[in-house]
C-alpha positions in Angstrom: -2.4 7.4 20.4 0.7 9.5 20.5 3.7 9.1 18.3 5.9 7.3 20.9 3.2 4.7 21.5 2.7 4.2 17.7 6.4 3.6 17.2 6.6 1.3 20.3 3.8 -0.8 19.0 5.4 -1.0 15.6 8.6 -2.3 17.2 6.9 -4.7 19.6 6.0 -7.3 17.0 7.5 -8.2 13.7 5.7 -6.7 10.8 6.2 -7.1 7.0 6.1 -4.7 4.1 6.2 -5.1 0.4 7.6 -2.4 -1.8 7.1 -2.6 -5.5 9.2 -0.2 -7.5 9.6 0.8 -11.1 7.9 2.9 -13.7 9.1 6.4 -14.6 12.6 6.9 -13.4 12.3 10.6 -12.8 10.8 9.9 -9.3 13.8 7.8 -8.4 11.7 4.7 -7.5 14.5 2.4 -6.5 16.1 5.0 -4.3 12.8 5.9 -2.7 12.0 2.2 -2.1 15.5 1.7 -0.6 15.1 4.8 1.6 11.8 3.7 3.2 12.9 0.1 3.3 15.8 1.1 5.5 13.6 3.3 7.8 11.0 0.5 8.2 13.7 -2.1 8.8 15.0 0.2 11.7 11.5 -0.1 13.1 11.6 -3.9 13.1 9.9 -4.6 9.8 10.9 -7.3 7.4 10.8 -5.6 4.0 10.6 -7.2 0.6 11.8 -5.0 -2.3 10.4 -6.1 -5.7 11.3 -4.5 -9.1 8.1 -5.2 -10.9 4.3 -5.6 -10.4 4.1 -9.4 -10.6 4.0 -9.7 -6.8 0.6 -8.0 -6.8 -0.8 -11.1 -8.6 0.1 -13.3 -5.7 -3.1 -12.9 -3.6 -2.2 -15.4 -0.9 1.2 -13.8 -0.3 -0.1 -10.2 -0.4 -2.6 -10.8 2.4 0.3 -11.9 4.7 1.9 -8.5 4.5 1.0 -5.7 6.9 1.9 -2.9 4.4 2.2 -2.4 0.7 4.1 0.6 -0.7 4.0 1.3 -4.4 6.8 3.3 -5.9 5.6 3.3 -9.5 4.7 6.4 -11.5 2.4 5.9 -14.5 2.4 2.3 -15.9 -0.5 -0.1 -16.1 -2.1 -2.6 -13.7 -3.3 -5.9 -15.2 -6.7 -7.2 -14.0 -4.9 -9.8 -11.9 -2.6 -7.3 -10.3 -5.5 -5.0 -9.4 -7.5 -7.8 -8.0 -4.6 -8.9 -5.8 -4.0 -5.4 -4.5 -7.7 -4.6 -4.0 -8.4 -7.8 -2.1 -5.3 -7.5 0.1 -6.1 -3.9 1.2 -9.7 -4.7 1.7 -8.7 -7.6 3.9 -6.7 -5.2 6.2 -3.3 -4.8 4.6 -2.2 -1.2 4.8 -1.4 0.9 1.7 0.9 3.9 1.8 3.0 6.0 -0.6 4.1 9.4 -1.8 4.0 11.9 -4.7 3.8 10.3 -8.1 4.9 6.9 -6.9 1.4 6.3 -5.6 -0.6 9.4 -6.6 0.4 9.3 -10.3 0.4 5.5 -10.8 -1.8 3.6 -13.2 -3.4 6.6 -14.8 -7.0 6.1 -15.8 -7.6 3.2 -13.4 -10.5 4.8 -11.6 -10.8 2.1 -8.9 -7.1 2.4 -8.0 -7.5 6.1 -7.8 -10.5 5.8 -5.5 -8.6 3.4 -3.3 -5.8 5.9 -3.0 -8.1 8.8 -2.3 -7.0 11.0 -5.1 -4.9 11.3 -8.2 -2.4 13.7 -9.8 -3.6 15.9 -12.7 -0.9 18.5 -13.0 1.8 20.7 -11.4 1.8 24.0 -13.3 3.7 25.5 -10.3 7.2 24.4 -9.2 8.9 26.3 -6.4 8.5 27.2 -2.8 5.1 27.0 -1.2 3.6 26.8 2.3 2.1 23.6 3.8 -0.4 23.9 6.6 -1.4 21.1 9.0 -5.2 20.5 9.3 -4.9 17.6 11.8 -2.3 18.6 14.3 -3.4 15.9 16.8 -3.1 13.0 14.4 -0.3 10.5 15.4 1.1 11.1 11.9 1.5 14.9 12.2 1.5 15.5 16.0 4.5 17.6 17.1 5.1 19.1 13.6 5.0 22.9 13.0 1.6 24.0 12.1 2.9 25.4 8.8 6.2 25.1 7.0 7.8 25.9 3.6 8.4 23.3 1.0 10.2 23.6 -2.4 9.1 21.1 -5.1 6.4 20.4 -7.6 3.1 21.6 -6.1 0.7 18.8 -7.0 -2.8 19.7 -8.2 -5.0 16.6 -7.5 -8.5 15.3 -7.8 -9.4 14.2 -4.3 -12.1 12.0 -2.8 -14.1 14.3 -0.4 -14.3 11.4 2.1 -10.6 11.5 2.9 -9.3 12.8 6.2 -6.9 15.7 5.2 -3.8 16.0 7.4 -2.2 18.9 5.6 -3.0 21.3 2.7 -1.6 24.1 0.6 -3.0 27.0 -1.2 -2.9 26.5 -5.0 -3.0 29.6 -7.2 -3.5 29.2 -10.9 -5.2 31.2 -13.6 -6.3 33.9 -11.2 -8.0 31.5 -8.8 -6.9 30.0 -5.5 -8.0 26.8 -3.8 -7.1 24.8 -0.7 -5.4 21.6 -2.0 -4.9 18.6 0.2 -1.2 17.5 0.5 -1.5 14.5 2.8 -4.4 12.4 3.9 -5.7 9.1 5.3 -8.7 7.0 4.5 -9.8 3.4 4.6 -10.5 0.8 1.9 -12.5 -2.1 3.3 -10.6 -3.0 6.5 -7.3 -1.5 5.2 -5.8 1.8 6.2 -4.5 4.1 3.4 -2.0 6.9 3.8 -0.8 9.3 1.0 1.5 12.3 0.9 2.0 14.4 -2.3 5.4 15.6 -0.9 8.5 13.8 -2.0 9.5 14.2 -5.7 12.7 12.2 -5.2 14.5 10.4 -2.4 17.1 13.3 -2.3 14.3 15.8 -1.9 12.8 14.0 1.1 16.2 13.9 2.9 16.4 17.7 2.7 13.1 17.9 4.7 13.6 15.5 7.7 10.4 16.6 9.3 8.4 15.6 6.2 10.4 12.4 5.9 9.5 11.6 9.5 5.8 12.4 8.9 5.8 10.0 5.9 7.3 7.2 7.9 4.7 7.7 10.6 2.0 7.6 7.9 3.4 4.2 6.7 3.5 2.9 10.3 -0.1 4.0 10.9 -1.2 2.2 7.7 0.6 -0.9 8.8 -1.1 -0.9 12.2 -4.6 -1.3 10.6 -4.2 -5.1 10.0 -3.7 -5.8 13.6 -6.9 -3.8 14.5 -9.1 -5.1 11.7 
């Protein structure tokens, strides 16, 4: 499916998204949530913005959303909150997010990390680096440059080998270099999951409109999964 068809489908029927924001303020969680809430609203979504994790305890309500987007670095999930999120995504609700807002949330919660497909462990390098597409035909990355420069924290992550990597970077540290996934997709039960390590703050993402557009397409892709499950 090409990008135009993906966007048309997303606009053809009303969809709903829940954004829970909070946690460490350095990743501008409120501004990030408002940024993507505005973009999704433009695509016809009804978006609920919630400052707190208590909505994740509402299992019946969660399953009615098409997409859940956490903007919450660090913090802790209660058993009820994890159960609500887990059951919602397994039922077909999409999950998507960026950088530490999803990839550095709820440290040590191994099941959450497995659901996301990976987790942040460090960023010893901060500066400019090159991102390379590995799935140029994906509806999320189609039309993008096959490689581009990005200036930010370069995340080193522990990644599930079962994910579909969309983009990667070369990480050099202590005399070694490895290919490190930057963006990927996976499934969790019947739910689609999208993650991108790019996007330290809302302001940073607006400086890279191509990356911002890719991220939005990733969220739209994740939200489509419920209709197809």
